LUMTI-352607 format. One record per residue (C-alpha): residue in three letters; x, y, z. Coordinates in Angstrom, 3 decimals. Example, Ala and Ser with C-alpha at 12.3 -4.5 7.8 and 13.67 -1.06 7.14 Angstrom:
// LUMTI-352607
type_px_py_pz
ALA_12.300_-4.500_7.800
SER_13.670_-1.060_7.140
//
This chain:
// LUMTI-352607
type_px_py_pz
MET_-13.546_-60.540_34.672
LYS_-13.977_-63.316_32.068
PHE_-17.287_-63.338_30.190
GLY_-17.531_-66.313_27.751
THR_-15.062_-65.486_24.962
MET_-14.756_-61.924_26.229
ASP_-13.100_-59.959_29.017
LEU_-15.267_-57.573_30.997
ASP_-13.720_-54.398_32.376
SER_-16.206_-52.547_34.576
SER_-15.129_-49.509_36.593
LEU_-16.535_-46.499_38.391
TYR_-15.938_-43.000_37.049
GLU_-16.821_-39.531_38.200
LEU_-18.056_-36.605_36.123
ILE_-17.212_-33.130_37.396
PRO_-18.917_-30.182_35.628
ILE_-16.413_-27.462_34.670
THR_-18.983_-25.065_33.192
PRO_-22.790_-25.162_33.661
ILE_-24.511_-28.166_32.069
HIS_-28.157_-28.456_31.079
ILE_-29.789_-31.699_29.945
GLY_-33.488_-31.080_29.672
SER_-36.315_-33.260_30.918
GLY_-38.688_-31.763_28.341
ASN_-40.693_-30.095_31.107
GLU_-41.080_-26.370_31.544
LEU_-41.750_-24.894_34.970
LEU_-44.239_-22.043_35.041
PRO_-44.111_-19.290_37.707
TYR_-46.591_-21.123_39.925
ASN_-44.485_-24.344_39.836
TYR_-41.697_-22.601_41.703
ILE_-40.982_-19.750_44.093
ILE_-37.875_-17.624_44.514
LYS_-37.516_-16.171_47.969
ASN_-34.478_-14.550_49.570
GLY_-32.392_-15.622_46.591
ILE_-33.345_-19.318_46.921
TYR_-35.239_-21.242_44.231
TYR_-37.884_-23.735_45.388
LYS_-39.720_-26.147_43.133
ILE_-43.097_-26.615_44.783
ASP_-46.286_-28.653_44.710
ILE_-49.220_-26.257_45.141
THR_-51.462_-29.011_46.509
GLU_-48.981_-29.888_49.261
ILE_-48.582_-26.225_50.180
TYR_-52.356_-25.847_50.416
GLU_-52.594_-28.879_52.711
SER_-49.859_-27.407_54.956
LEU_-51.670_-24.099_55.464
PRO_-53.758_-23.286_58.558
GLU_-57.497_-23.549_57.934
LYS_-58.027_-19.776_57.905
GLU_-55.212_-19.293_55.391
LYS_-56.712_-21.983_53.168
GLU_-59.752_-19.751_52.709
THR_-57.517_-16.881_51.585
PHE_-55.652_-19.281_49.277
GLU_-58.931_-20.274_47.592
ARG_-59.991_-16.644_47.126
GLU_-56.622_-15.620_45.673
ILE_-56.427_-18.483_43.187
GLY_-59.776_-17.353_41.790
LYS_-58.402_-13.895_40.977
GLY_-56.072_-15.091_38.239
ILE_-52.603_-16.579_37.968
ILE_-50.595_-13.345_38.277
ASN_-52.392_-12.293_41.438
PHE_-52.123_-15.831_42.824
ARG_-48.374_-16.192_42.297
SER_-47.799_-12.850_44.016
TYR_-49.865_-14.038_46.982
LEU_-48.072_-17.394_47.032
ASN_-44.698_-15.669_47.171
ARG_-45.820_-13.521_50.109
VAL_-47.184_-16.381_52.181
TYR_-44.559_-19.013_51.385
ASN_-41.866_-20.240_53.751
GLU_-39.765_-23.425_53.749
ASN_-41.912_-25.035_56.426
LEU_-44.734_-25.293_53.876
GLY_-42.587_-27.749_51.932
TYR_-40.790_-28.007_48.611
ILE_-39.713_-30.723_46.180
TYR_-36.144_-29.440_45.933
LYS_-34.320_-26.142_46.144
GLY_-31.287_-24.494_44.593
GLU_-29.404_-21.303_43.965
VAL_-30.420_-18.581_41.505
GLU_-28.139_-16.375_39.455
GLU_-28.598_-12.698_40.299
LYS_-29.693_-11.778_36.770
PHE_-32.741_-14.052_36.836
ASN_-33.505_-13.199_40.456
GLU_-33.874_-9.563_39.395
VAL_-36.130_-10.482_36.442
TYR_-38.326_-12.623_38.698
SER_-38.674_-9.895_41.335
ARG_-39.496_-7.290_38.703
LYS_-42.135_-9.373_36.922
LEU_-43.623_-11.201_39.898
ASN_-46.677_-8.931_39.937
GLY_-47.182_-9.093_36.177
ALA_-45.221_-8.342_33.031
ALA_-45.720_-5.184_30.993
ARG_-46.250_-7.240_27.819
VAL_-47.725_-10.711_27.358
ASN_-44.585_-12.180_25.761
GLU_-42.519_-11.103_28.785
GLU_-44.235_-13.853_30.796
ASN_-42.090_-16.329_28.834
GLN_-39.032_-14.947_30.619
LEU_-40.278_-16.583_33.810
ILE_-40.465_-20.094_32.314
ILE_-37.669_-22.384_33.511
LYS_-36.551_-25.443_31.523
GLU_-36.217_-28.299_33.981
PHE_-33.100_-30.502_34.286
ILE_-33.672_-34.223_33.813
GLU_-34.500_-36.144_36.978
ASN_-35.719_-39.479_38.279
PHE_-37.629_-40.204_41.463
LYS_-34.421_-39.716_43.473
GLY_-33.327_-36.395_41.980
LYS_-31.168_-34.815_39.280
TYR_-28.737_-36.972_37.294
ILE_-26.830_-37.061_34.006
PRO_-27.986_-39.786_31.570
GLY_-25.439_-42.375_30.525
SER_-26.693_-41.952_26.955
SER_-25.462_-38.340_26.927
ILE_-22.000_-39.407_28.069
LYS_-21.816_-42.347_25.657
GLY_-23.002_-40.214_22.736
ALA_-20.208_-37.694_23.309
ILE_-17.639_-40.489_23.641
ARG_-18.839_-42.136_20.431
THR_-18.692_-38.869_18.471
ALA_-15.128_-38.206_19.700
PHE_-14.071_-41.742_18.764
LEU_-15.540_-41.550_15.270
SER_-14.159_-38.044_14.729
GLU_-10.615_-39.035_15.628
GLU_-10.703_-42.433_13.901
GLY_-12.092_-41.065_10.653
ASP_-9.238_-40.087_8.344
ASN_-11.407_-39.577_5.284
ILE_-14.596_-37.889_6.490
ASN_-15.883_-35.962_3.520
TYR_-19.359_-34.526_2.965
LYS_-20.846_-31.188_1.976
LEU_-23.382_-29.096_3.869
GLY_-25.330_-26.066_2.722
ARG_-28.093_-23.915_4.127
LYS_-31.746_-24.734_3.630
LYS_-32.388_-21.192_2.419
ASP_-30.235_-18.291_1.351
SER_-29.651_-17.341_4.974
LYS_-26.712_-17.571_7.369
THR_-28.970_-18.887_10.135
ALA_-31.171_-21.353_8.209
PRO_-30.793_-25.059_9.114
PHE_-28.045_-27.079_7.427
VAL_-28.888_-29.512_4.640
LEU_-26.768_-32.307_3.190
LEU_-25.678_-31.633_-0.397
ASP_-25.024_-34.120_-3.178
ASP_-21.456_-34.908_-4.281
SER_-21.410_-31.900_-6.614
GLY_-22.033_-29.638_-3.640
LYS_-24.770_-27.804_-5.544
PHE_-28.049_-29.570_-4.807
PRO_-29.620_-30.452_-1.431
ILE_-30.613_-34.037_-0.674
THR_-34.230_-33.739_0.429
ASN_-35.060_-37.422_0.902
LYS_-34.742_-38.177_4.636
ARG_-33.853_-41.812_4.006
GLU_-30.996_-40.789_1.731
VAL_-29.682_-38.410_4.390
ALA_-29.858_-41.142_7.049
ASN_-28.134_-43.636_4.727
LYS_-25.333_-41.159_4.046
ALA_-24.756_-40.707_7.784
LYS_-24.669_-44.489_8.274
GLU_-22.284_-44.836_5.338
ILE_-19.852_-42.352_6.896
GLU_-19.921_-44.102_10.281
ALA_-19.588_-47.586_8.751
GLY_-16.558_-46.413_6.775
ILE_-14.865_-45.123_9.925
LEU_-15.603_-48.385_11.772
ASN_-14.409_-50.536_8.837
ILE_-17.666_-52.463_8.658
ARG_-19.826_-53.180_5.624
GLU_-22.911_-51.469_6.992
LEU_-23.928_-49.839_10.243
ASN_-26.170_-52.073_12.299
PRO_-26.382_-52.893_16.014
LYS_-24.781_-56.330_15.657
ALA_-21.655_-55.019_13.901
ASP_-21.285_-51.767_15.843
PRO_-18.381_-52.166_18.311
PHE_-20.028_-49.671_20.673
LYS_-22.605_-52.337_21.505
ASN_-19.922_-53.775_23.810
ILE_-19.646_-50.533_25.795
SER_-22.239_-49.640_28.387
VAL_-22.439_-46.351_30.263
GLY_-24.814_-46.107_33.184
ASP_-26.724_-43.077_34.385
THR_-24.892_-41.083_37.026
SER_-25.691_-40.984_40.687
VAL_-28.061_-38.322_41.963
VAL_-26.332_-35.347_43.573
GLU_-28.106_-33.210_46.138
ASP_-27.916_-29.412_45.914
ALA_-26.445_-29.550_42.399
VAL_-28.955_-27.303_40.622
LYS_-28.751_-23.591_39.965
VAL_-31.054_-21.444_37.828
PHE_-29.243_-19.715_34.951
SER_-30.234_-17.421_32.098
ILE_-28.726_-18.408_28.754
GLU_-28.110_-16.440_25.584
ARG_-26.767_-16.881_22.082
VAL_-23.819_-14.622_21.281
SER_-22.673_-13.760_17.770
LYS_-19.156_-14.007_16.391
ASN_-19.763_-10.471_15.135
PRO_-19.116_-8.184_18.132
GLU_-21.441_-5.541_16.649
LYS_-24.476_-7.827_16.993
ASN_-26.487_-8.029_20.186
SER_-26.817_-11.323_22.014
MET_-30.144_-13.180_21.813
PRO_-31.834_-14.323_25.064
MET_-32.657_-18.052_24.992
GLY_-34.601_-18.399_28.200
THR_-33.845_-19.803_31.619
ILE_-32.682_-23.248_32.656
GLU_-31.988_-25.436_35.620
GLY_-28.286_-26.105_35.207
VAL_-25.736_-28.088_37.131
LYS_-23.391_-25.935_39.185
SER_-19.801_-26.104_38.007
LEU_-16.206_-25.691_39.056
LEU_-15.545_-22.452_37.178
SER_-18.944_-20.780_37.617
CYS_-19.463_-21.588_41.296
GLY_-15.977_-22.458_42.536
LYS_-17.320_-25.796_43.728
GLU_-16.371_-29.304_42.575
ILE_-19.506_-31.445_42.272
SER_-18.982_-35.109_41.475
PHE_-21.489_-37.376_39.695
THR_-20.556_-41.091_39.828
PHE_-21.289_-43.529_37.008
ARG_-20.223_-46.978_35.829
MET_-18.744_-47.722_32.427
SER_-18.134_-51.271_31.185
PHE_-16.169_-52.662_28.246
LYS_-16.550_-56.160_26.800
ASN_-13.683_-57.131_24.485
TYR_-12.801_-60.395_22.771
ARG_-9.776_-62.151_24.268
GLU_-6.693_-62.604_22.149
GLY_-6.581_-66.046_20.547
THR_-10.351_-66.549_20.558
PHE_-10.539_-66.378_16.759
LYS_-8.142_-67.260_13.947
GLY_-7.343_-65.980_10.467
ARG_-9.423_-63.276_8.801
VAL_-12.205_-63.678_11.353
ARG_-9.685_-62.859_14.079
ASP_-8.612_-59.678_12.280
ILE_-12.200_-58.513_11.805
ILE_-13.288_-59.302_15.359
GLU_-10.241_-57.857_17.113
GLU_-10.685_-54.586_15.219
THR_-13.917_-54.132_17.146
ASN_-12.173_-54.069_20.526
ILE_-12.283_-50.601_22.102
PHE_-10.468_-49.706_25.302
GLN_-11.097_-46.931_27.822
GLU_-7.569_-45.528_27.516
ASP_-8.056_-45.021_23.764
LEU_-11.430_-43.358_24.253
PHE_-10.032_-40.897_26.769
ASN_-7.255_-39.981_24.327
TYR_-9.883_-39.390_21.628
LEU_-11.975_-37.234_23.980
ASN_-8.959_-35.090_24.865
ALA_-7.954_-34.726_21.220
LYS_-11.436_-33.551_20.287
ALA_-11.540_-31.233_23.312
ARG_-8.357_-29.601_22.025
LYS_-9.952_-28.931_18.640
LEU_-13.119_-27.544_20.247
LEU_-11.150_-25.251_22.545
ASP_-8.984_-23.973_19.684
ASP_-12.168_-23.146_17.782
GLU_-13.803_-21.419_20.772
LEU_-10.714_-19.344_21.545
VAL_-10.786_-18.011_17.976
PHE_-14.534_-17.354_18.238
PHE_-14.384_-15.358_21.476
LYS_-11.314_-13.448_20.333
GLU_-13.192_-12.302_17.229
ASN_-16.249_-11.660_19.395
ARG_-14.034_-9.490_21.656
ASN_-15.464_-11.295_24.670
LYS_-12.392_-11.297_26.893
GLU_-14.177_-12.897_29.850
SER_-15.417_-15.919_27.880
GLU_-12.003_-16.163_26.215
LYS_-10.464_-16.275_29.686
VAL_-12.835_-19.094_30.693
CYS_-11.733_-21.097_27.626
LYS_-8.105_-20.573_28.622
GLU_-8.901_-21.900_32.105
ILE_-10.432_-25.016_30.525
GLU_-7.345_-25.287_28.322
LYS_-5.150_-25.288_31.453
ILE_-7.166_-28.218_32.823
LEU_-6.649_-30.081_29.538
ASP_-2.911_-29.312_29.527
LYS_-2.606_-30.718_33.040
ILE_-4.471_-33.875_32.007
MET_-2.172_-34.383_29.040
GLU_0.912_-33.956_31.215
GLU_-0.181_-36.163_34.106
SER_-3.075_-38.567_33.469
SER_-4.392_-38.677_29.887
GLU_-5.331_-42.379_30.209
ASP_-7.476_-41.888_33.313
GLU_-8.951_-38.391_32.805
ALA_-10.599_-36.649_29.890
LEU_-12.601_-33.564_29.007
ILE_-16.053_-34.123_27.582
ARG_-18.790_-31.799_26.366
ILE_-22.477_-32.609_26.747
GLY_-25.939_-31.085_26.914
GLN_-27.574_-27.931_25.571
GLY_-25.139_-25.361_24.251
ALA_-22.325_-27.870_23.691
GLY_-22.546_-26.748_20.105
PHE_-22.640_-27.969_16.529
ASN_-18.920_-28.748_16.391
SER_-19.158_-30.863_19.530
SER_-21.927_-33.149_18.288
THR_-20.830_-33.466_14.640
PHE_-17.760_-34.207_12.506
ASN_-17.580_-30.611_11.281
LEU_-14.037_-29.877_12.521
TYR_-12.822_-33.107_10.859
ASN_-14.766_-32.844_7.609
LYS_-12.590_-32.522_4.484
GLY_-15.607_-31.131_2.623
ARG_-16.110_-28.418_5.238
ASN_-16.734_-24.905_3.955
ILE_-15.594_-22.756_6.883
LYS_-17.521_-19.713_5.694
ILE_-20.799_-21.633_5.430
ASN_-20.472_-24.559_7.868
ASP_-18.824_-23.054_10.922
PRO_-21.241_-21.746_13.592
LYS_-21.678_-17.991_13.724
THR_-23.030_-18.117_17.286
LYS_-22.351_-19.826_20.610
VAL_-24.578_-20.430_23.632
VAL_-23.342_-19.120_26.988
THR_-24.649_-18.540_30.461
ASP_-23.179_-15.329_31.786
ILE_-19.560_-15.672_30.540
TYR_-19.437_-19.477_30.496
PRO_-19.528_-21.635_27.347
MET_-21.855_-24.477_28.299
GLY_-21.430_-28.202_28.712
TRP_-17.767_-28.775_29.672
ALA_-16.964_-31.526_32.203
LEU_-14.095_-33.667_33.406
ILE_-14.479_-37.449_33.609
ARG_-12.059_-39.393_35.766
LYS_-11.565_-43.072_36.555
LYS_-12.004_-43.681_40.284
//
């Protein structure tokens, strides 16, 4: 489609989760916002349930709610059935189902109540979806990572600790840059250098000509998972990180769930500009085929890194999952690298996924490489396939 001095290429794509994905809404569901019964998870509205009860049961409801939240949630679980209504429902992993059943009538310690909090997946008034901004952000990072042939910066730790947050260091690599504006300017400088523009601003950024819409809503896509942080050191215990609503995935559930979204590219037509202006403008053109190649190249680096991690961690099951993802990537590269790509999004995608770390010439592997990964059961989180329809 012609669009002034530009061509518009707008197509539909599908996103298929390969491992569980979680993109949070910022909301946390407490044990009276949901019920788990017979292995099914129901998000509920207490007011609607009350209105659906017979008049005599409403009196019991009112008495029970006055006895405290733990007593009330136990009562609610006993009396609840699907006919009383729910906002949506989903599956529950067995591990969390057992925790819920065990702690339904009260936890032994106060802090154990936190184990029943569920982080909600993002939704709109229609249901659960994946934001276009999450997809575009991952595409942009892959593009910049692969395009940048001279990415060079130094990171240290905020304190003398292996787990303290990273800080940007000055060129000597000895002193942290504490001024937030300086840190932001350094990040913009790196990106502008990769994009061959004088400074990073919305008008000059070629990604302004790429739009990625939110995905369609998919029914019955949610499952409740427990997540944990595992250490590269096999002698260290994993650290529980709570419970999430995640999207069911191909490898974890054996089911292919497809989210549809639209991606559009506006590029200047050849011959629109002349001379040096032409060279500058045409450098800003970005095409879908190139982006998919960049995504697959970055996916290869991420998988190589994860295979090393889980081998050192002696986690053979997670290592096997990574090899299954690698097989999917190999098939893409053999058959359809211009129309399919692997992408990684959401919580647990990891530091290497959202940064230039694996491409950074100033990278100190001992200091900068993550010592932990986030998994749910045996599955590294956030992997998906995107495919042009």
